[in-house]
Structures are given as C-alpha cells and as structure tokens.
C-alpha positions, 0 to 999 in steps of 0.5 A: 319913044324917048323920055323927051318925046313922052314928056312932050306928048303928055304936056300937049295932052294936058295943055302945057307948052314945054316952057310952061311945064319947065316953069311949073316944075321949077326947072332951070331955063330950057331944061326939058329941051336939053333932054333931047340929047342929055339924060335927065336926073331923077329929081328933075324927072320927079318934078315933071312927073308931079306936074303931069300927074304921072310916075317917073316909071311912066316917063321912062316908058317902064309902065303903061298907066299914064296917070297915078291911081287914086286910092278911094277911101271909105269914110264910113270905115273906121280903119280909114282913120287909124292914127295921126302921129302915132296916136289914135284919133278920138271919135269926135275928131274923126267925125269932124274930119269926115265932115271936112272931107265931104265938104259939109 
C-alpha cells in the first residue's frame, strides 16, 4: 500500500475527505492528491499524521499500530509531577493540578 493509499484509507475511517484533511493539516491546495505521484516531505507527513492521530512511521507503512499510544499517568503517584521548568512543584500546586486534571 502506498503512502497516499494509506492516508486515503485512514482519512475515510476517521470521517475526513482528502480535501478536508488537506485543509486541517494546513497544506497547500491539493497537496495530498499530488502524493499519488510525488513523495511528500516529512514536515507535511507529520502534519497529516497529527490530524489523523498516527505516527509518520505508520503512514510510511513501517509500523502496524494505527494510533499513537497514550501513556496513562497515575495522579496519586508523586513521581508523575516531578518538576516544571526544572523546579520542584510545591505540594499545594500538585493538589491543584490533580483536581484540574480530574475535572473537579
């Protein structure tokens, strides 16, 4: 399967037309359609991968996982909040961050 075919298939699965995907990725007019015959640049592939929530490697056919894995973080684990800008996060700020992440 070519890069273009893989993108077309993923776009359809995620409810995008190629034109809408092209626009969402901020590419030039009909850029994705040109990939039928031309090799896309990595920066443009990355933009499309971001919209489709996949890796560039997946678009290139180099990996089988179609979606990026999302690492789960245990909010009760103090190591989840080590530092911000190289400085330790105070305990009261950690509690505020935890409440915000939980939506409370």
